[in-house]
C-alpha positions, 0 to 999 in steps of 0.5 A: 478307065481300069476296074480299080479306077472305077471302084475308086470313083464309086468310093469317092462318090459315096464319100465326097458327094453323098456322105459329105452332102456335096451335091455340086461335086456330083457333076464330076462323077455323073453325066447329065443324061445318066440313066436311072433304072431303080424304082425311084422316079428320077433320071439324069444328074439334076434329078439325082441331086434333087432326090438327095436334097429331099433325102437329106431334108428328111434324114439330116444324118443320112450315111452310106457305108460300103460293105462290099464292092465287086467290079468287072468290065464297065460295071461296079457293084456295091453292097452298102448299109444306109443309116439315118434318123427321120428327124428332118423337117420334111416328109419321106414317102408321105410319112411325117418325121418320126425321129425313128432310126433306120438301117437298111441294105442297098445294092447298087450297080453303076455302069461307067463310060470314060470315067463317068457314071452313065447308068445305075440300077439299085435295090433297097430294102424299102419295106424294111425302112418303112417298118423301122420308121414306125409306119404301116405300109398300105397296099398302094405303097407296097405295090409301088415298091414291088419288083415284079419278075 
């Protein structure tokens, strides 16, 4: 696959799968054994789907907006703005729904093989998100989201 084809797949993934909440379509983009390198506790296609189901349950209006995209070889880097209001019926990271809105930046790096997403790295302003939701992060939470060099 070409760099442009990979970039198009990323655009379609965030639009058609994530923003339109069509998680069944993820099978067309992500391999079953996809490797996750972000601090979230998931690995593989089914874990990705469950992660987003939980995210939607807490943030029904969750939306990812692509700001920038850079690609080289088999990788695509995306800088996005993530927005949503914690108005769902479920907790998020142990916090009860506040109704507060969040707007944070995230950067994803996605590696492709044969037109499918096989590996992901990501960094999100989780601390900023928690503060926007009106929560006070405790030491345990800070340690769980800290990225050590």
